[in-house]
N, C-alpha and C positions, 0 to 999 in steps of 0.2 A: 191337559195339565202336565207340566214338565216335572219329573221327579229327579232332584239333584242329590246324588250320594256324596257325602262328605266323609273323608277318612284321613287318617294320619297316624303315624306311630305315637307312642307315649312321649309327652313333652314337646310336641311339634306346634301346639297352639290351636288345636282343633276346637276346643270349647270357646275360645275367644272369637275364632273365625265364625263359628255358628252364630254367636251374638251379633256379628257384623251382618250376616245374611238377615237376621231377625230385624235389625235396625233398618235394613233396606226393604223391609216389608214381606219378607219370605218366611212363612211360619216353618218351624222345625220340630222334628221328632227326634229325641235324643235317646238312643238305645241304651247308653249307661245309665240315664236317669230312669228308664224303664225297668232296668235290672234292679236298681236300688229299691224302687217301689215294689217290685215283685218279691224281692228278698224280705220285705216286711209284710208281704201279703200271701197271694195264692201260691207262690213258689216255695214258701218256707216248709210246709209240711212235706212236700215232694223231696226237697233237698235233705230234710232231717231223715227221711226214710232211706235215702241213698248214702248219706254221710252222718251216721248217728253221732249225736253230741255237738252239732255245729249250730243248732238253733237254741237261742236264749229268749225267754219270754216272747216267743212267737215270731222272732226275727232272726234271720241268718246273721251269725256273727262272723264277719269276714276274717277276723284275726284267728278264729278257729277253723274256718273253711280253707283259707289260703294255703296253709302248710299241707293240707290234705290233697291239694290239686295242683299247685304250682310245680312245674318240672315233672309231673307224673301224667304222661299222655292218656293213659286208659281212664284215669280218674277225671281228667279235664274233659274227655269226650263224654263220660256219663253225666257230668254237670251240664255241659252244653246241650246235650239231648233233652234235659229238663227245661233248661232256660230259653234257648233260642226259639223254640216253637211259641212260647208265651210272649216273647218280645216281638216276634213277627205278627202275632194277633193284635197286640197294641198298635203297632205300626200301621197295620192294615186299616184299623178303626180311624186312626188319625188321618190317613190318606183319603178315606171315604168321606170323612167329615169335611176336609179341605176341598174336596171335589164338590160336595154338596153346597159349599159356600162360594163356588165359582172362582177359586184361587187359580191363578195361572201357573204357579210353581210352589213346590214344597222342598224342604230340605230334610233328608234323612241322614242323620248324623250316626254313622255306623263305624265304630273303631276298627272292627275286622271285616270290612266291606268286601274286599277281595278274598280273604281267607275263608269266608263262609259263603261265598257265591252270592253275596248281597248285590253285587254289581249287576247281576242279571235282572234285579227288580227295579233298577233305576234307568233313566235315560241318558244321564251323563255323570261322570265321576270327577270329583274335585279332591285332590290331595293337598294337604297342608304339610309343609316341609320346612326344614331349617338345617343348617350345618350341624354335623354330629357333635360338635363341641358345644354348640348352643343347646341341643337337646339334652346332653349329659348334664350340663350345668343347671338347667331348669329342673330336671327330674330329681337329681341329687339334693336339690334345695327343698324338696318336699318333706314335710314332717314324717319321720318313721321310715323314710326310703333308704335302702342300702344298696351297695353295688351288687350284691347277690340277687337281691329282689329285682332290681332294674335289669340285670342280665337275663333273668328267668322270664321277665315280661317281654323283653326284646326277642327272646328265643321263640316265642309263640306268635310273634308278629312277622309278617312279611317284610323283607328288607326294604328300607326307604327307596333305594334305587329301583327296585322292581315296581313299587307303587307308583313312583314318578313315570316309569315307562308305560304303565296301563292307564294313567290318568287322561281325561280329556283336558282338564285344566289343572294348573299348579298355583299355589299361593305360598310364597315364601315369607313365613313370619319372622325370620331372622333380620329382615330389613325394616322391622318396626310396624306400628299400628297404621300409620297413615298409608304406607305402601300396601298393606294387607287390605285396608278399606278401598283403595283404588282398584285392587285386583278383583274384590268382590263386585264392585260396580261394573268393571270391565266384562266380567263373566255374565252378570245379569243383562248387560246390553247385548252381548253375543247371543244369549239364549232368547232374547226378546223376538229375534227373527225366526226362531223355531216354531213349527206348527203346534 
């Protein structure tokens, strides 16, 4: 079974691209979705113990947690040490289930694929990219997003140019949905020849 690692900086169209892989029959595991579920579940008491006052009614309140970790490397490392192992457990369960179902490929949607060494757990990496101006426009259009928050998020992500350099495949979402869909199909055709 081929494990495809999907990544891309904020606003590059990664979630949309993951849906395109799903439409093409490749089941996916979304690390961000896993984090959301964990924040409302078993990670909440662990995060509350490390960051008092960030859990409300049993769920991590991101608006309370974000100012405690964004732009603060030590705090971010503490949070990641709690969350990343739990996300990897969920990912491993997903991969084992797909393997038992006889799937030929799975998609692991990991926002910080290269930053966290996740690329060592996949067979190929796909980077979703777009021009910086397109990225900025998409991100700043999100509710509650500010320039400061956007810059803080970018600061913890590897530069797009470096991600592109490390990728096995690129999908440029700035060229529209049809082009992105064609890119996904081309990647899957290329991978069909892999053992």
